[in-house]
N, CA, C and O atoms as a GROMACS GRO file, in nm:
protein
  336
    1UNK      N    1   2.533   0.953  -0.631
    1UNK     CA    2   2.514   0.885  -0.504
    1UNK      C    3   2.383   0.808  -0.508
    1UNK      O    4   2.280   0.862  -0.547
    2UNK      N    5   2.388   0.685  -0.467
    2UNK     CA    6   2.270   0.599  -0.467
    2UNK      C    7   2.174   0.638  -0.357
    2UNK      O    8   2.215   0.681  -0.250
    3UNK      N    9   2.048   0.625  -0.385
    3UNK     CA   10   1.945   0.653  -0.285
    3UNK      C   11   1.933   0.536  -0.189
    3UNK      O   12   1.975   0.424  -0.219
    4UNK      N   13   1.875   0.564  -0.073
    4UNK     CA   14   1.848   0.455   0.019
    4UNK      C   15   1.700   0.409   0.004
    4UNK      O   16   1.622   0.468  -0.071
    5UNK      N   17   1.665   0.305   0.076
    5UNK     CA   18   1.530   0.248   0.061
    5UNK      C   19   1.420   0.350   0.085
    5UNK      O   20   1.322   0.355   0.010
    6UNK      N   21   1.436   0.432   0.189
    6UNK     CA   22   1.329   0.527   0.221
    6UNK      C   23   1.308   0.629   0.110
    6UNK      O   24   1.197   0.677   0.088
    7UNK      N   25   1.415   0.662   0.042
    7UNK     CA   26   1.401   0.757  -0.070
    7UNK      C   27   1.326   0.697  -0.189
    7UNK      O   28   1.260   0.769  -0.264
    8UNK      N   29   1.337   0.566  -0.206
    8UNK     CA   30   1.265   0.499  -0.314
    8UNK      C   31   1.118   0.478  -0.282
    8UNK      O   32   1.035   0.473  -0.373
    9UNK      N   33   1.084   0.465  -0.156
    9UNK     CA   34   0.946   0.436  -0.118
    9UNK      C   35   0.853   0.539  -0.170
    9UNK      O   36   0.742   0.506  -0.212
   10UNK      N   37   0.894   0.665  -0.169
   10UNK     CA   38   0.809   0.774  -0.220
   10UNK      C   39   0.778   0.758  -0.368
   10UNK      O   40   0.679   0.814  -0.417
   11UNK      N   41   0.860   0.684  -0.440
   11UNK     CA   42   0.842   0.670  -0.586
   11UNK      C   43   0.769   0.542  -0.625
   11UNK      O   44   0.736   0.524  -0.742
   12UNK      N   45   0.742   0.452  -0.529
   12UNK     CA   46   0.692   0.320  -0.565
   12UNK      C   47   0.556   0.320  -0.629
   12UNK      O   48   0.533   0.242  -0.722
   13UNK      N   49   0.462   0.404  -0.584
   13UNK     CA   50   0.331   0.405  -0.648
   13UNK      C   51   0.341   0.445  -0.794
   13UNK      O   52   0.283   0.380  -0.882
   14UNK      N   53   0.415   0.550  -0.819
   14UNK     CA   54   0.435   0.594  -0.960
   14UNK      C   55   0.508   0.488  -1.040
   14UNK      O   56   0.478   0.467  -1.158
   15UNK      N   57   0.604   0.419  -0.978
   15UNK     CA   58   0.677   0.312  -1.045
   15UNK      C   59   0.581   0.201  -1.084
   15UNK      O   60   0.584   0.154  -1.198
   16UNK      N   61   0.497   0.158  -0.992
   16UNK     CA   62   0.404   0.050  -1.021
   16UNK      C   63   0.300   0.087  -1.124
   16UNK      O   64   0.251   0.002  -1.198
   17UNK      N   65   0.265   0.216  -1.128
   17UNK     CA   66   0.167   0.267  -1.226
   17UNK      C   67   0.233   0.299  -1.361
   17UNK      O   68   0.163   0.332  -1.457
   18UNK      N   69   0.368   0.288  -1.370
   18UNK     CA   70   0.437   0.318  -1.494
   18UNK      C   71   0.440   0.466  -1.525
   18UNK      O   72   0.441   0.507  -1.641
   19UNK      N   73   0.441   0.547  -1.422
   19UNK     CA   74   0.433   0.691  -1.439
   19UNK      C   75   0.561   0.765  -1.400
   19UNK      O   76   0.556   0.880  -1.358
   20UNK      N   77   0.674   0.700  -1.415
   20UNK     CA   78   0.804   0.766  -1.386
   20UNK      C   79   0.890   0.757  -1.510
   20UNK      O   80   0.867   0.673  -1.598
   21UNK      N   81   0.991   0.845  -1.516
   21UNK     CA   82   1.078   0.842  -1.632
   21UNK      C   83   1.162   0.714  -1.634
   21UNK      O   84   1.181   0.649  -1.531
   22UNK      N   85   1.210   0.679  -1.748
   22UNK     CA   86   1.280   0.552  -1.769
   22UNK      C   87   1.407   0.540  -1.687
   22UNK      O   88   1.443   0.430  -1.644
   23UNK      N   89   1.478   0.652  -1.665
   23UNK     CA   90   1.603   0.644  -1.587
   23UNK      C   91   1.575   0.609  -1.441
   23UNK      O   92   1.646   0.527  -1.382
   24UNK      N   93   1.469   0.673  -1.383
   24UNK     CA   94   1.433   0.641  -1.245
   24UNK      C   95   1.378   0.500  -1.236
   24UNK      O   96   1.403   0.429  -1.139
   25UNK      N   97   1.303   0.458  -1.335
   25UNK     CA   98   1.251   0.320  -1.339
   25UNK      C   99   1.366   0.219  -1.336
   25UNK      O  100   1.360   0.121  -1.262
   26UNK      N  101   1.467   0.242  -1.416
   26UNK     CA  102   1.584   0.154  -1.422
   26UNK      C  103   1.656   0.156  -1.289
   26UNK      O  104   1.702   0.052  -1.243
   27UNK      N  105   1.666   0.273  -1.226
   27UNK     CA  106   1.730   0.286  -1.095
   27UNK      C  107   1.657   0.206  -0.988
   27UNK      O  108   1.718   0.138  -0.906
   28UNK      N  109   1.524   0.217  -0.989
   28UNK     CA  110   1.443   0.141  -0.891
   28UNK      C  111   1.456  -0.008  -0.914
   28UNK      O  112   1.471  -0.085  -0.819
   29UNK      N  113   1.450  -0.051  -1.042
   29UNK     CA  114   1.461  -0.192  -1.073
   29UNK      C  115   1.598  -0.247  -1.032
   29UNK      O  116   1.607  -0.360  -0.984
   30UNK      N  117   1.702  -0.169  -1.050
   30UNK     CA  118   1.835  -0.213  -1.006
   30UNK      C  119   1.836  -0.225  -0.853
   30UNK      O  120   1.890  -0.322  -0.799
   31UNK      N  121   1.776  -0.131  -0.784
   31UNK     CA  122   1.772  -0.135  -0.638
   31UNK      C  123   1.694  -0.257  -0.589
   31UNK      O  124   1.742  -0.330  -0.503
   32UNK      N  125   1.573  -0.281  -0.644
   32UNK     CA  126   1.494  -0.393  -0.594
   32UNK      C  127   1.558  -0.528  -0.636
   32UNK      O  128   1.530  -0.632  -0.578
   33UNK      N  129   1.644  -0.522  -0.737
   33UNK     CA  130   1.719  -0.641  -0.771
   33UNK      C  131   1.823  -0.679  -0.669
   33UNK      O  132   1.863  -0.795  -0.660
   34UNK      N  133   1.866  -0.584  -0.592
   34UNK     CA  134   1.967  -0.604  -0.490
   34UNK      C  135   1.915  -0.601  -0.348
   34UNK      O  136   1.980  -0.652  -0.257
   35UNK      N  137   1.797  -0.542  -0.327
   35UNK     CA  138   1.743  -0.522  -0.190
   35UNK      C  139   1.623  -0.613  -0.170
   35UNK      O  140   1.516  -0.591  -0.228
   36UNK      N  141   1.639  -0.713  -0.090
   36UNK     CA  142   1.530  -0.809  -0.064
   36UNK      C  143   1.411  -0.742   0.000
   36UNK      O  144   1.297  -0.773  -0.038
   37UNK      N  145   1.431  -0.654   0.094
   37UNK     CA  146   1.319  -0.586   0.162
   37UNK      C  147   1.235  -0.505   0.063
   37UNK      O  148   1.113  -0.514   0.064
   38UNK      N  149   1.299  -0.429  -0.021
   38UNK     CA  150   1.224  -0.350  -0.122
   38UNK      C  151   1.159  -0.439  -0.224
   38UNK      O  152   1.048  -0.408  -0.268
   39UNK      N  153   1.223  -0.547  -0.263
   39UNK     CA  154   1.162  -0.640  -0.359
   39UNK      C  155   1.034  -0.699  -0.299
   39UNK      O  156   0.932  -0.709  -0.368
   40UNK      N  157   1.039  -0.737  -0.172
   40UNK     CA  158   0.922  -0.791  -0.104
   40UNK      C  159   0.810  -0.687  -0.098
   40UNK      O  160   0.694  -0.719  -0.121
   41UNK      N  161   0.846  -0.560  -0.068
   41UNK     CA  162   0.749  -0.454  -0.062
   41UNK      C  163   0.682  -0.433  -0.198
   41UNK      O  164   0.560  -0.420  -0.207
   42UNK      N  165   0.761  -0.430  -0.304
   42UNK     CA  166   0.704  -0.409  -0.438
   42UNK      C  167   0.617  -0.527  -0.479
   42UNK      O  168   0.510  -0.508  -0.535
   43UNK      N  169   0.663  -0.648  -0.451
   43UNK     CA  170   0.581  -0.767  -0.484
   43UNK      C  171   0.449  -0.766  -0.405
   43UNK      O  172   0.344  -0.801  -0.459
   44UNK      N  173   0.454  -0.726  -0.280
   44UNK     CA  174   0.333  -0.720  -0.198
   44UNK      C  175   0.237  -0.614  -0.251
   44UNK      O  176   0.116  -0.636  -0.256
   45UNK      N  177   0.291  -0.500  -0.290
   45UNK     CA  178   0.208  -0.393  -0.345
   45UNK      C  179   0.142  -0.440  -0.477
   45UNK      O  180   0.024  -0.416  -0.501
   46UNK      N  181   0.220  -0.508  -0.561
   46UNK     CA  182   0.163  -0.558  -0.687
   46UNK      C  183   0.050  -0.657  -0.661
   46UNK      O  184  -0.054  -0.653  -0.728
   47UNK      N  185   0.069  -0.747  -0.564
   47UNK     CA  186  -0.034  -0.844  -0.530
   47UNK      C  187  -0.156  -0.774  -0.474
   47UNK      O  188  -0.269  -0.812  -0.508
   48UNK      N  189  -0.138  -0.673  -0.391
   48UNK     CA  190  -0.250  -0.600  -0.335
   48UNK      C  191  -0.332  -0.533  -0.444
   48UNK      O  192  -0.455  -0.540  -0.443
   49UNK      N  193  -0.264  -0.468  -0.537
   49UNK     CA  194  -0.335  -0.404  -0.649
   49UNK      C  195  -0.412  -0.509  -0.732
   49UNK      O  196  -0.526  -0.487  -0.772
   50UNK      N  197  -0.347  -0.620  -0.758
   50UNK     CA  198  -0.411  -0.727  -0.835
   50UNK      C  199  -0.536  -0.780  -0.764
   50UNK      O  200  -0.641  -0.798  -0.825
   51UNK      N  201  -0.523  -0.805  -0.635
   51UNK     CA  202  -0.640  -0.855  -0.560
   51UNK      C  203  -0.753  -0.754  -0.556
   51UNK      O  204  -0.870  -0.791  -0.563
   52UNK      N  205  -0.720  -0.627  -0.545
   52UNK     CA  206  -0.823  -0.524  -0.542
   52UNK      C  207  -0.894  -0.516  -0.677
   52UNK      O  208  -1.015  -0.496  -0.681
   53UNK      N  209  -0.822  -0.532  -0.783
   53UNK     CA  210  -0.880  -0.522  -0.914
   53UNK      C  211  -0.962  -0.646  -0.951
   53UNK      O  212  -1.066  -0.636  -1.015
   54UNK      N  213  -0.913  -0.763  -0.909
   54UNK     CA  214  -0.975  -0.887  -0.953
   54UNK      C  215  -1.065  -0.952  -0.848
   54UNK      O  216  -1.144  -1.041  -0.879
   55UNK      N  217  -1.051  -0.905  -0.723
   55UNK     CA  218  -1.124  -0.970  -0.613
   55UNK      C  219  -1.273  -0.946  -0.622
   55UNK      O  220  -1.321  -0.850  -0.684
   56UNK      N  221  -1.344  -1.033  -0.560
   56UNK     CA  222  -1.488  -1.015  -0.555
   56UNK      C  223  -1.528  -0.971  -0.412
   56UNK      O  224  -1.463  -1.005  -0.313
   57UNK      N  225  -1.636  -0.895  -0.408
   57UNK     CA  226  -1.682  -0.845  -0.280
   57UNK      C  227  -1.741  -0.957  -0.196
   57UNK      O  228  -1.819  -1.038  -0.246
   58UNK      N  229  -1.704  -0.962  -0.072
   58UNK     CA  230  -1.753  -1.063   0.020
   58UNK      C  231  -1.830  -0.992   0.130
   58UNK      O  232  -1.784  -0.893   0.187
   59UNK      N  233  -1.946  -1.044   0.158
   59UNK     CA  234  -2.029  -0.990   0.266
   59UNK      C  235  -1.978  -1.047   0.400
   59UNK      O  236  -1.964  -1.168   0.417
   60UNK      N  237  -1.952  -0.954   0.493
   60UNK     CA  238  -1.910  -0.996   0.627
   60UNK      C  239  -2.032  -1.044   0.706
   60UNK      O  240  -2.143  -0.995   0.684
   61UNK      N  241  -2.011  -1.137   0.797
   61UNK     CA  242  -2.121  -1.171   0.887
   61UNK      C  243  -2.166  -1.043   0.960
   61UNK      O  244  -2.084  -0.958   0.993
   62UNK      N  245  -2.293  -1.030   0.985
   62UNK     CA  246  -2.347  -0.908   1.044
   62UNK      C  247  -2.281  -0.872   1.178
   62UNK      O  248  -2.255  -0.755   1.205
   63UNK      N  249  -2.256  -0.973   1.262
   63UNK     CA  250  -2.194  -0.946   1.391
   63UNK      C  251  -2.052  -0.891   1.375
   63UNK      O  252  -2.012  -0.801   1.448
   64UNK      N  253  -1.975  -0.945   1.280
   64UNK     CA  254  -1.840  -0.900   1.257
   64UNK      C  255  -1.840  -0.761   1.197
   64UNK      O  256  -1.758  -0.677   1.234
   65UNK      N  257  -1.932  -0.735   1.105
   65UNK     CA  258  -1.944  -0.600   1.045
   65UNK      C  259  -1.975  -0.495   1.152
   65UNK      O  260  -1.919  -0.386   1.151
   66UNK      N  261  -2.064  -0.530   1.244
   66UNK     CA  262  -2.102  -0.438   1.351
   66UNK      C  263  -1.985  -0.410   1.441
   66UNK      O  264  -1.960  -0.295   1.476
   67UNK      N  265  -1.911  -0.516   1.481
   67UNK     CA  266  -1.792  -0.500   1.567
   67UNK      C  267  -1.687  -0.414   1.499
   67UNK      O  268  -1.627  -0.327   1.562
   68UNK      N  269  -1.664  -0.438   1.370
   68UNK     CA  270  -1.563  -0.363   1.296
   68UNK      C  271  -1.604  -0.216   1.285
   68UNK      O  272  -1.521  -0.127   1.305
   69UNK      N  273  -1.731  -0.191   1.252
   69UNK     CA  274  -1.779  -0.052   1.245
   69UNK      C  275  -1.767   0.018   1.380
   69UNK      O  276  -1.726   0.134   1.387
   70UNK      N  277  -1.802  -0.051   1.487
   70UNK     CA  278  -1.789   0.012   1.621
   70UNK      C  279  -1.643   0.041   1.655
   70UNK      O  280  -1.613   0.146   1.711
   71UNK      N  281  -1.555  -0.049   1.623
   71UNK     CA  282  -1.413  -0.030   1.648
   71UNK      C  283  -1.359   0.090   1.569
   71UNK      O  284  -1.290   0.176   1.624
   72UNK      N  285  -1.393   0.095   1.441
   72UNK     CA  286  -1.347   0.208   1.356
   72UNK      C  287  -1.405   0.342   1.407
   72UNK      O  288  -1.335   0.443   1.410
   73UNK      N  289  -1.533   0.340   1.447
   73UNK     CA  290  -1.593   0.463   1.499
   73UNK      C  291  -1.526   0.507   1.628
   73UNK      O  292  -1.502   0.626   1.647
   74UNK      N  293  -1.495   0.413   1.717
   74UNK     CA  294  -1.429   0.446   1.842
   74UNK      C  295  -1.291   0.505   1.817
   74UNK      O  296  -1.252   0.603   1.881
   75UNK      N  297  -1.217   0.444   1.724
   75UNK     CA  298  -1.084   0.500   1.693
   75UNK      C  299  -1.092   0.637   1.628
   75UNK      O  300  -1.011   0.725   1.655
   76UNK      N  301  -1.191   0.653   1.540
   76UNK     CA  302  -1.210   0.783   1.476
   76UNK      C  303  -1.241   0.890   1.583
   76UNK      O  304  -1.182   0.998   1.585
   77UNK      N  305  -1.339   0.854   1.672
   77UNK     CA  306  -1.376   0.950   1.775
   77UNK      C  307  -1.259   0.983   1.868
   77UNK      O  308  -1.244   1.098   1.910
   78UNK      N  309  -1.178   0.884   1.898
   78UNK     CA  310  -1.059   0.908   1.984
   78UNK      C  311  -0.960   1.001   1.916
   78UNK      O  312  -0.904   1.090   1.980
   79UNK      N  313  -0.939   0.980   1.787
   79UNK     CA  314  -0.840   1.059   1.717
   79UNK      C  315  -0.892   1.198   1.680
   79UNK      O  316  -0.818   1.296   1.693
   80UNK      N  317  -1.015   1.208   1.635
   80UNK     CA  318  -1.069   1.334   1.581
   80UNK      C  319  -1.178   1.397   1.667
   80UNK      O  320  -1.222   1.509   1.641
   81UNK      N  321  -1.222   1.326   1.769
   81UNK     CA  322  -1.332   1.376   1.853
   81UNK      C  323  -1.468   1.340   1.797
   81UNK      O  324  -1.485   1.317   1.677
   82UNK      N  325  -1.563   1.336   1.886
   82UNK     CA  326  -1.698   1.297   1.843
   82UNK      C  327  -1.764   1.413   1.770
   82UNK      O  328  -1.737   1.530   1.799
   83UNK      N  329  -1.852   1.379   1.674
   83UNK     CA  330  -1.928   1.478   1.603
   83UNK      C  331  -2.042   1.527   1.691
   83UNK      O  332  -2.101   1.448   1.766
   84UNK      N  333  -2.072   1.654   1.683
   84UNK     CA  334  -2.182   1.709   1.765
   84UNK      C  335  -2.316   1.680   1.702
   84UNK      O  336  -2.419   1.718   1.757
   0.00000   0.00000   0.00000
């Protein structure tokens, strides 16, 4: 019985890293050959990994960095509570 998209998602990181057995690799490749949504997801993940490896660090403007840090802190505090 063929797997559905959600069942393949759990295997995608290992697939992209080349850390799955050849039969599962062939199965995933056949699936992404037929499923446009999964093909887009795999292509996007590949591009993200490539950009992270090859990208250069960019300094954010100080005001944007401060706003981003404050937003992240507020969300963290909301989800996990403030530190004492």
